[in-house]
C-alpha positions as CSV (number, residue, x, y, z in Angstrom):
1,M,0.0,-0.2,-0.2
2,N,1.4,3.5,-0.7
3,F,1.5,5.1,3.0
4,V,2.2,8.7,3.6
5,K,5.8,8.5,4.6
6,K,6.5,10.2,8.1
7,L,8.1,9.3,10.5
8,L,6.7,8.4,14.0
9,I,8.1,9.9,17.1
10,T,6.7,8.6,20.1
11,G,8.0,7.1,23.3
12,V,8.4,3.4,23.4
13,T,6.1,0.7,24.8
14,V,6.5,-2.7,24.5
15,F,4.1,-4.9,25.8
16,L,3.3,-8.7,24.4
17,I,0.0,-10.7,23.9
18,V,-0.4,-14.1,23.1
19,C,-3.2,-14.6,20.4
20,V,-4.7,-17.7,18.8
21,S,-2.5,-20.6,18.3
22,I,-1.6,-20.6,14.4
23,G,-0.3,-24.5,13.4
24,Q,2.7,-26.0,15.0
25,N,2.0,-24.9,18.2
26,L,2.9,-21.4,17.5
27,K,1.0,-18.1,18.7
28,Q,0.8,-14.8,17.1
29,I,2.5,-12.3,19.1
30,T,1.7,-9.0,19.2
31,I,4.7,-6.3,20.4
32,D,3.6,-2.6,20.5
33,Q,7.4,-1.1,20.2
34,D,8.3,2.5,17.7
35,I,11.4,3.6,17.2
36,S,11.8,7.0,18.9
37,G,15.7,7.4,18.5
38,V,18.5,7.8,16.0
39,Q,19.8,4.0,14.9
40,P,23.3,3.0,14.8
41,M,25.7,3.6,12.1
42,T,22.7,6.6,10.8
43,G,22.2,10.3,10.5
44,I,23.6,13.2,11.0
45,V,27.3,13.1,11.8
46,L,29.3,15.7,13.6
47,W,33.0,16.3,14.8
48,P,34.5,15.1,18.8
49,T,35.2,19.1,18.8
50,N,31.3,20.4,18.4
51,S,30.2,22.2,21.7
52,K,26.9,19.8,21.3
53,I,28.9,16.6,20.9
54,N,27.3,15.2,24.1
55,T,23.7,14.2,22.6
56,D,22.0,11.4,21.7
57,V,20.6,13.1,19.0
58,I,23.4,11.3,16.8
59,S,25.2,8.0,16.5
60,L,28.2,9.2,14.6
61,E,31.4,11.0,15.2
62,Y,33.6,11.8,11.9
63,S,37.8,12.5,12.3
64,Y,40.1,13.0,9.6
65,M,43.2,11.3,10.9
66,S,47.3,11.7,9.9
67,Y,49.3,8.7,8.4
68,A,52.2,10.4,10.3
69,E,51.1,10.2,13.4
70,V,50.5,6.2,13.5
71,V,53.4,5.5,11.1
72,V,56.2,6.2,13.2
73,A,59.3,4.3,11.1
74,K,59.0,2.1,8.7
75,D,57.0,-0.5,9.1
76,T,56.0,0.8,12.4
77,Y,53.2,1.9,13.9
78,D,51.6,3.0,16.9
79,W,47.4,3.1,17.3
80,I,47.7,4.8,20.6
81,V,46.1,8.1,18.8
82,V,43.4,6.3,16.7
83,E,42.4,4.2,19.9
84,E,41.9,7.6,22.3
85,L,40.1,8.7,19.7
86,L,37.6,5.7,19.0
87,D,38.0,5.2,23.3
88,E,36.4,9.1,23.1
89,I,33.9,8.8,20.4
90,A,32.7,5.2,22.0
91,S,32.1,7.2,25.5
92,R,29.5,9.4,24.6
93,N,27.8,6.1,23.0
94,H,29.0,7.0,19.3
95,Q,30.6,5.3,16.5
96,A,33.4,6.5,14.2
97,V,33.4,8.0,10.4
98,L,37.5,8.2,10.2
99,R,39.1,9.3,6.6
100,F,43.2,9.7,6.5
101,R,44.3,11.9,4.4
102,F,47.9,13.5,3.3
103,S,46.9,17.0,1.9
104,Y,44.8,20.4,3.6
105,P,45.1,23.3,1.8
106,G,47.6,25.6,4.0
107,K,49.1,22.5,6.0
108,T,51.8,20.1,5.5
109,T,51.1,16.5,4.0
110,T,50.6,14.0,6.6
111,V,53.3,11.2,5.0
112,P,55.4,9.4,7.3
113,Q,58.1,11.7,8.7
114,Y,61.0,8.8,8.2
115,I,59.4,8.7,4.2
116,K,60.2,13.0,3.9
117,D,63.5,11.7,5.3
118,L,64.4,9.9,2.3
119,S,67.0,11.8,0.0
120,D,65.4,10.9,-2.6
121,Y,62.1,12.2,-2.1
122,E,60.6,15.5,-2.5
123,E,57.1,16.8,-2.2
124,T,55.7,19.8,-4.1
125,Q,54.9,22.9,-2.8
126,G,51.7,24.9,-4.0
127,I,49.1,27.5,-3.4
128,S,45.7,25.5,-2.7
129,E,42.9,28.4,-1.6
130,G,44.8,30.8,-1.3
131,N,47.5,29.1,1.2
132,T,50.7,27.5,0.7
133,T,50.1,23.7,0.7
134,W,52.4,20.8,0.2
135,F,51.4,17.6,-1.7
136,P,53.0,14.0,-1.7
137,D,55.9,12.8,-3.8
138,W,53.6,9.6,-5.8
139,T,56.7,8.8,-7.9
140,H,58.5,7.5,-4.7
141,E,58.1,3.8,-3.9
142,E,58.6,3.5,-0.9
143,L,55.0,5.9,-0.2
144,Q,53.7,3.6,-2.1
145,R,54.3,0.8,-0.5
146,C,53.9,1.9,3.2
147,I,50.4,3.1,2.1
148,L,49.5,-0.4,1.1
149,D,51.4,-1.8,4.1
150,F,49.6,0.7,6.4
151,Y,45.8,-0.5,5.2
152,E,46.7,-3.9,5.8
153,K,47.5,-3.3,9.3
154,F,44.8,-0.6,9.7
155,A,41.9,-3.4,8.6
156,A,44.0,-5.9,11.1
157,N,43.5,-4.2,14.0
158,Y,39.8,-2.2,12.9
159,D,38.1,-4.6,10.7
160,Q,35.5,-5.4,12.8
161,D,35.7,-3.2,15.9
162,P,32.4,-1.9,16.9
163,R,33.5,1.4,17.6
164,L,34.3,2.3,14.1
165,A,31.5,2.5,11.3
166,F,32.6,3.7,8.3
167,V,36.7,4.2,6.4
168,Q,36.6,7.1,4.1
169,T,39.9,7.1,1.6
170,G,41.3,8.4,-0.7
171,F,43.8,10.6,-2.5
172,G,44.3,14.7,-3.4
173,L,42.5,17.5,-1.1
174,W,41.0,16.4,1.7
175,A,41.6,13.1,0.4
176,E,38.3,13.7,-1.9
177,Y,39.8,12.7,-4.7
178,H,40.7,15.6,-6.9
179,I,43.5,18.6,-6.3
180,Y,40.5,21.4,-8.1
181,D,43.0,24.5,-7.2
182,G,46.9,23.4,-6.8
183,P,49.5,21.8,-8.7
184,F,47.5,18.5,-10.0
185,V,50.4,16.3,-11.8
186,L,49.0,12.3,-12.2
187,G,51.6,10.3,-10.9
188,E,53.6,13.1,-9.3
189,T,51.3,15.1,-6.8
190,F,48.4,12.4,-7.5
191,P,48.7,8.6,-7.5
192,S,49.2,7.1,-11.2
193,M,46.3,5.0,-12.5
194,E,48.3,2.0,-12.0
195,Y,49.0,2.7,-8.4
196,Q,45.5,3.4,-8.0
197,E,44.4,-0.2,-9.5
198,E,46.7,-2.0,-6.8
199,F,45.6,0.2,-4.2
200,F,41.8,-0.6,-4.7
201,N,42.9,-4.2,-4.6
202,K,44.5,-4.1,-1.4
203,M,41.5,-2.2,0.2
204,A,39.3,-5.0,-1.0
205,S,41.4,-7.8,0.2
206,V,42.1,-6.1,3.2
207,F,38.7,-4.8,4.9
208,V,35.9,-7.7,5.2
209,S,33.2,-6.6,7.5
210,T,34.3,-2.6,7.9
211,T,32.9,-0.9,5.1
212,W,35.2,1.8,3.2
213,S,34.0,4.4,0.8
214,I,35.8,6.8,-2.0
215,S,34.3,10.4,-3.2
216,I,31.8,10.6,-5.9
217,D,34.7,12.9,-7.6
218,A,36.5,9.9,-8.3
219,A,34.4,9.5,-11.1
220,G,36.8,11.7,-12.9
221,A,38.8,10.4,-15.9
222,A,41.7,12.2,-15.3
223,Y,42.1,11.4,-11.5
224,S,40.7,7.3,-11.4
225,P,41.2,4.5,-13.4
226,F,37.3,3.9,-13.3
227,E,36.3,5.2,-17.1
228,T,39.6,2.5,-18.5
229,K,39.2,0.1,-16.2
230,S,34.8,-0.2,-15.5
231,E,35.9,-3.8,-13.6
232,L,37.3,-1.8,-10.5
233,K,33.8,-0.5,-10.1
234,D,32.7,-3.7,-9.2
235,I,34.9,-3.6,-5.8
236,N,32.5,-2.8,-2.9
237,F,33.8,0.4,-1.6
238,G,30.8,2.9,-0.8
239,L,30.3,6.8,-1.7
240,F,30.7,9.9,0.2
241,D,29.7,13.3,-1.5
242,D,31.3,16.3,0.1
243,S,28.8,18.5,-1.3
244,F,25.4,17.4,-1.4
245,M,22.8,19.4,-1.9
246,H,24.6,22.4,-3.2
247,K,22.8,24.7,-5.5
248,D,23.9,22.5,-9.1
249,H,24.3,19.4,-7.4
250,A,21.4,18.0,-10.0
251,N,24.6,18.1,-12.8
252,Y,28.2,17.5,-11.8
253,N,27.6,15.6,-8.7
254,E,24.4,13.3,-9.7
255,S,26.2,12.5,-12.9
256,S,29.3,11.2,-10.6
257,W,26.3,8.9,-8.7
258,N,25.6,8.1,-12.1
259,F,28.8,6.8,-13.3
260,F,29.0,4.5,-10.0
261,D,25.6,2.8,-10.4
262,R,23.0,4.0,-8.3
263,N,21.9,0.9,-7.3
264,R,25.3,0.9,-5.6
265,Y,23.4,1.7,-2.2
266,Q,21.6,-1.8,-2.3
267,W,25.8,-3.2,-1.1
268,A,27.8,-0.7,0.0
269,P,26.8,3.1,2.0
270,A,26.5,6.2,0.6
271,G,27.3,9.2,3.0
272,G,28.4,12.5,2.5
273,E,28.8,15.6,3.9
274,F,26.6,19.0,3.2
275,S,27.6,21.6,0.6
276,Y,30.2,24.0,2.0
277,Y,30.0,26.2,-1.7
278,S,28.2,29.2,0.3
279,T,27.1,29.8,4.3
280,Y,23.7,29.9,2.3
281,D,24.1,26.3,2.0
282,Q,24.8,25.4,5.4
283,Q,22.2,27.7,6.7
284,S,19.6,26.5,4.5
285,V,19.8,22.4,4.1
286,L,17.6,21.7,6.5
287,I,14.5,23.8,6.1
288,P,11.4,21.4,6.1
289,D,9.9,20.9,2.8
290,T,11.9,23.1,0.8
291,G,15.6,22.5,1.5
292,A,17.9,25.4,0.2
293,Y,17.3,24.8,-3.3
294,G,13.5,23.6,-3.7
295,E,14.2,19.9,-2.6
296,S,13.6,18.5,1.2
297,F,16.6,16.7,2.6
298,E,14.0,14.2,3.3
299,S,13.7,14.1,-0.6
300,A,17.1,13.6,-1.5
301,V,17.6,11.1,0.8
302,E,15.4,9.1,-0.5
303,R,16.6,9.3,-4.0
304,F,20.2,9.0,-3.0
305,H,19.4,6.2,-0.2
306,M,21.5,8.2,1.9
307,S,22.7,6.6,5.7
308,Y,24.7,9.0,6.8
309,I,25.9,12.6,6.3
310,L,28.5,15.2,8.1
311,G,26.6,18.5,8.8
312,N,28.8,19.9,11.7
313,D,27.6,23.3,11.1
314,Q,24.1,22.2,11.8
315,T,24.4,23.1,15.5
316,Q,24.7,26.7,14.6
317,Y,21.9,26.9,12.0
318,Q,19.0,24.3,13.4
319,S,17.6,23.1,16.5
320,I,18.6,19.9,18.1
321,E,15.1,18.1,17.5
322,R,15.5,19.1,13.5
323,I,18.9,17.8,13.6
324,A,17.0,14.9,15.3
325,E,14.3,14.5,12.9
326,A,17.0,14.9,9.9
327,S,19.2,12.0,11.2
328,R,15.7,9.9,12.1
329,Y,15.0,9.9,8.1
330,M,18.7,8.3,7.3
331,G,19.2,4.7,7.0
332,Y,17.4,1.3,7.6
333,K,14.1,0.9,10.1
334,F,13.1,-2.6,10.5
335,K,9.2,-3.3,11.1
336,I,8.1,-6.8,12.5
337,N,5.3,-7.7,10.4
338,S,5.1,-10.6,11.8
339,F,6.5,-12.8,14.9
340,K,5.1,-16.3,15.6
341,S,6.5,-18.2,18.9
342,G,6.1,-21.4,20.9
343,E,8.3,-23.4,22.6
344,G,11.9,-24.1,20.9
345,H,11.0,-21.9,17.6
346,S,9.9,-18.8,16.5
347,V,9.4,-17.2,13.5
348,V,9.6,-13.5,12.4
349,E,8.9,-11.8,9.1
350,V,10.8,-8.3,9.1
351,E,10.7,-5.6,6.4
352,N,13.0,-2.7,6.1
353,V,11.2,0.6,5.9
354,G,14.4,2.9,5.6
355,V,15.8,4.2,3.0
356,A,19.4,2.1,3.0
357,P,20.0,-1.4,4.2
358,F,22.4,-2.3,7.3
359,Y,25.6,-2.8,6.0
360,S,26.5,-5.2,8.9
361,D,25.3,-8.4,9.6
362,A,22.5,-7.9,12.3
363,F,20.1,-10.8,13.7
364,V,16.5,-11.2,15.4
365,T,17.3,-12.3,18.9
366,V,14.3,-14.3,20.2
367,N,14.9,-15.3,24.1
368,G,18.1,-14.4,23.8
369,V,19.0,-16.7,20.6
370,R,19.7,-16.0,17.0
371,A,18.0,-16.1,14.4
372,S,19.9,-18.2,11.2
373,E,19.4,-15.6,8.6
374,S,20.5,-12.0,8.7
375,L,19.5,-8.9,7.8
376,K,22.8,-7.3,6.0
377,L,21.8,-5.6,3.1
378,L,18.0,-6.3,3.5
379,L,16.4,-3.6,0.6
380,P,13.9,-1.0,1.4
381,G,10.6,-2.5,1.3
382,H,11.7,-5.7,1.7
383,T,10.8,-8.7,3.8
384,I,12.5,-11.5,5.4
385,V,11.1,-14.3,7.2
386,C,13.7,-15.2,9.7
387,N,13.5,-18.6,12.0
388,V,15.1,-18.9,15.4
389,A,15.7,-22.1,17.6
390,A,13.9,-20.8,20.6
391,G,10.5,-19.5,21.3
392,S,7.9,-19.0,24.3
393,N,4.7,-18.4,25.1
394,D,6.3,-14.6,26.4
395,P,9.3,-14.4,24.0
396,V,11.3,-11.6,23.7
397,L,12.3,-10.3,20.8
398,T,15.9,-7.8,19.9
399,I,17.5,-7.1,17.1
400,E,21.4,-7.7,17.2
401,S,24.6,-6.6,15.8
402,D,28.4,-7.5,16.8
403,Q,28.8,-4.0,14.5
404,I,27.5,-1.7,17.1
405,L,28.7,-0.6,20.7
406,E,27.4,-2.7,23.9
407,T,25.8,0.4,24.8
408,Q,23.5,1.2,21.2
409,T,20.3,-0.6,20.7
410,I,18.8,-1.8,17.5
411,S,15.2,-0.4,17.8
412,Y,12.4,-1.8,15.5
413,Y,8.5,-0.9,15.3
414,G,6.2,-3.9,16.1
415,T,3.9,-5.7,14.6
416,E,1.2,-3.0,16.1
417,N,2.8,0.0,15.0
418,T,3.9,1.7,11.8
419,P,6.8,4.0,10.3
420,Y,4.1,6.5,9.1
421,A,2.5,9.4,10.8
422,Y,-0.1,11.9,10.0
423,E,0.1,15.4,10.7
424,P,-3.4,16.9,11.7
425,S,-3.7,19.3,8.1
426,E,-3.9,15.7,5.9
427,V,-6.8,14.3,7.9
428,L,-9.3,17.3,8.0
429,G,-12.7,16.6,6.9
430,V,-15.2,13.5,7.5
431,N,-14.9,10.3,5.6
432,E,-13.5,11.9,3.0
433,L,-12.3,9.7,0.0
434,L,-8.5,9.8,-0.7
435,D,-9.7,7.4,-3.1
436,S,-12.4,6.6,-4.8
437,N,-12.7,2.8,-5.9
438,Y,-14.8,1.9,-2.9
439,S,-17.2,3.6,-0.6
440,I,-17.9,3.3,3.2
441,S,-21.4,3.1,5.3
442,M,-21.5,2.7,9.2
443,D,-24.1,0.9,10.6
444,S,-24.8,-0.2,14.2
445,G,-21.1,0.3,15.2
446,R,-19.9,-1.8,12.1
447,I,-18.0,-0.2,9.1
448,K,-19.1,-1.6,5.7
449,L,-16.7,-1.5,2.7
450,T,-17.8,-1.5,-0.9
451,A,-15.6,-1.6,-3.5
452,K,-16.6,0.2,-6.9
453,Q,-14.2,-1.7,-8.9
454,G,-11.5,-4.7,-7.8
455,F,-11.8,-6.8,-4.8
456,F,-11.0,-5.9,-0.8
457,K,-7.7,-7.9,-0.1
458,E,-6.0,-6.0,2.9
459,V,-7.7,-3.9,5.3
460,Y,-6.0,-1.5,8.2
461,V,-7.2,1.5,10.8
462,Y,-4.5,3.6,12.3
463,T,-5.0,6.3,15.1
464,L,-3.2,9.7,13.7
465,H,-0.1,8.5,15.6
466,G,0.3,5.2,13.4
467,K,-0.9,2.7,15.9
468,I,-3.1,-0.1,14.5
469,V,-6.3,-0.1,15.7
470,F,-7.9,-3.1,13.0
471,K,-5.6,-5.1,10.9
472,E,-7.5,-8.0,8.2
473,N,-4.9,-8.8,5.7
474,E,-5.9,-12.5,4.6
475,I,-9.3,-11.2,3.3
476,E,-10.1,-13.6,0.3
477,S,-11.1,-11.3,-2.3
478,K,-14.4,-9.8,-1.5
479,S,-15.8,-6.4,-3.1
480,F,-18.1,-6.6,0.3
481,F,-16.6,-6.0,3.4
482,S,-18.0,-5.1,7.3
483,F,-15.8,-5.0,10.3
484,K,-16.3,-3.8,13.8
485,L,-13.9,-0.8,15.1
486,N,-12.9,-0.8,18.9
487,S,-11.0,2.4,19.0
488,P,-10.9,5.7,20.6
489,E,-13.0,8.1,19.2
490,G,-12.0,10.9,16.3
491,L,-9.9,10.4,13.0
492,C,-8.6,7.6,12.5
493,I,-7.2,6.6,8.4
494,L,-8.7,3.6,6.8
495,M,-6.3,2.0,4.5
496,T,-6.9,-1.1,2.0
497,N,-5.3,-2.3,-1.3
498,L,-8.3,-0.2,-3.1
499,G,-6.9,3.2,-1.4
500,N,-7.3,5.4,1.4
501,M,-9.3,7.0,3.3
502,K,-10.3,9.7,6.1
503,L,-12.5,8.0,9.0
504,Y,-14.2,9.8,11.6
505,T,-15.3,6.9,14.2
506,N,-18.0,7.7,16.9
């Protein structure tokens, strides 16, 4: 059914009711629970230095990292700076998004000092964004070898580490796959095509659980080998867009997303950063309904299936409530469509009602026992049936993942809840048809539906807060259907496979 998509934000109340027996001694279990917080691995991302970082309206923090601070000598690594940062972020019940970079306007490179000390290593000094800036010497074989070894060792330490949500990588300014302003020389200030191919294959081989991403600017044929070696696009990397939703985003940015396949979100995360092209971009991007340039943030998130986006300056321009609302709109959201349980066995149907998958293994768990099926990469709008070798008449259902912190929780919508709520302005009027494929009448407390064309197969009634008060989804194709509704008086939303209606109950 085509529901009006608006996030339901309410408190969480859970109760279980054992209903009629359904074959093999399994009983239908109902759960009344909403998603009220920001899900792990999703949402607006802030810097650790943000004055409002101690908040539960975000789940992710972002930081640039220096190669030189970790590689202290040839083949010698000191991970203390990484450890301390990950621990600090985790102490706030957040996970990290890390990006190691070499060049930054106005700064020296983060090339390890032992390489800089080599007599035949020579960096390039140039001007970028009006500042004296240094660029690595990519002709040097030791730099090339060192970086491949670095990521192998980094993955050995941090792949599968629940403190780390996502890794971003790349070359050029900010590691964003360009030197748009400065001395760009392929093979000298920027890695050669051959080395990049080796680099991507190395990343693919060493990261198994933690996803890694590159900038959409890597679509440029002048910078990367993807144009001539299209098979490299089959590698399982995600994308980040560092100027998301700027004024001309529909041109260069969107074509870059298209180059890497708009379906890439189905197996790798889409992330980014709000545009800094102008102060107006930052000030206006989260304006409800229109955004900065006529498209709402929520609409863009749906179109690009975004899981997370860096929005550090939003705390200057938006309320914490708006940041929370925007964060909740991103990434995955699981709904329990059906939960049947009995002694020693449960069957649970789960739907992803979000805009993107969950990119790590996650499991429905009943009474502490995990299902055999993983929710990893369950696409938006898709369902999966999970079988659990545990159950009872009073079961406890959770969703667990080893890739989130022990202090974090993956919430879900219960069987009696919906992710779609309705604004009062959308339901004004009494018994006004939203679709005209059927008529309605009321007699002696019963509601009678008559199809004008087609047959009824599903009938649901929701309160304005999105709670289900009537559900029948196994109707045997009837042109007439009646039911009695026991619900609070007032406006409700009637939804059927033939269309939706505003319903006034009394």
